[in-house]
C-alpha positions as CSV (number, residue, x, y, z in Angstrom):
1,X,-14.9,126.6,-89.3
2,X,-12.6,124.6,-91.5
3,X,-13.1,121.5,-89.3
4,X,-16.9,122.0,-89.4
5,X,-16.8,122.1,-93.2
6,X,-14.7,119.0,-93.4
7,X,-17.1,117.2,-91.1
8,X,-20.1,118.3,-93.1
9,X,-18.5,117.2,-96.4
10,X,-17.6,113.8,-94.9
11,X,-21.2,113.3,-93.7
12,X,-22.7,114.4,-97.0
13,X,-20.6,112.3,-99.4
14,X,-18.5,109.3,-98.9
15,X,-15.8,108.1,-101.3
16,X,-18.0,105.6,-103.2
17,X,-20.8,108.1,-103.7
18,X,-18.3,110.6,-105.2
19,X,-16.8,107.9,-107.4
20,X,-20.2,106.8,-108.6
21,X,-21.2,110.3,-109.4
22,X,-18.0,111.0,-111.4
23,X,-18.4,107.8,-113.4
24,X,-22.1,108.8,-114.1
25,X,-21.1,112.2,-115.4
26,X,-18.2,110.9,-117.4
27,X,-20.4,108.3,-119.1
28,X,-23.2,110.7,-119.9
29,X,-23.8,111.6,-123.5
30,X,-24.4,115.3,-122.5
31,X,-20.7,115.6,-121.5
32,X,-19.6,114.0,-124.7
33,X,-21.7,116.4,-126.7
34,X,-20.3,119.4,-124.8
35,X,-16.7,118.2,-125.4
36,X,-17.4,117.6,-129.1
37,X,-18.8,121.0,-129.5
38,X,-15.9,122.7,-127.7
39,X,-13.4,120.9,-129.8
40,X,-15.2,121.6,-133.0
41,X,-15.5,125.3,-132.1
42,X,-11.7,125.5,-131.4
43,X,-10.8,123.8,-134.6
44,X,-13.3,125.5,-136.9
45,X,-11.6,128.9,-137.2
46,X,-8.0,128.1,-136.4
47,X,-6.0,129.3,-139.4
48,X,-2.7,128.1,-138.0
49,X,-4.1,124.6,-137.6
50,X,-5.6,124.6,-141.1
51,X,-2.2,125.7,-142.6
52,X,-0.4,122.9,-140.7
53,X,-2.9,120.2,-141.8
54,X,-2.5,121.5,-145.4
55,X,1.3,121.3,-145.2
56,X,1.2,117.8,-143.8
57,X,-1.3,116.6,-146.4
58,X,0.9,118.0,-149.2
59,X,4.0,116.3,-147.8
60,X,2.2,113.0,-147.5
61,X,0.8,113.1,-151.1
62,X,4.2,114.2,-152.5
63,X,6.0,111.3,-150.6
64,X,3.4,108.8,-151.9
65,X,3.9,109.8,-155.5
66,X,7.7,109.9,-155.1
67,X,7.7,106.4,-153.7
68,X,5.4,105.1,-156.5
69,X,7.6,106.8,-159.1
70,X,10.8,105.3,-157.7
71,X,9.3,101.8,-157.5
72,X,7.4,101.9,-160.8
73,X,9.9,99.4,-162.3
74,X,8.9,96.8,-159.7
75,X,5.1,96.9,-160.4
76,X,5.2,97.9,-164.1
77,X,5.3,95.3,-166.9
78,X,8.5,95.2,-169.0
């Protein structure tokens, strides 16, 4: 049975046909829309991710203002 199945599969599809079909599916806009929707759904209600993004944003803003304050003598007129 296993040998028969392999033979049928080889007859039905060759390597280039499979490759062409995979490329066609990967380039389709339908796949991109599905992936975008799945990612958006996963990110939408993820409280842990929101907290992490907020923490990173606060750190970045604090670092920017700290650097500006420390270098104010360089860009400020005497």
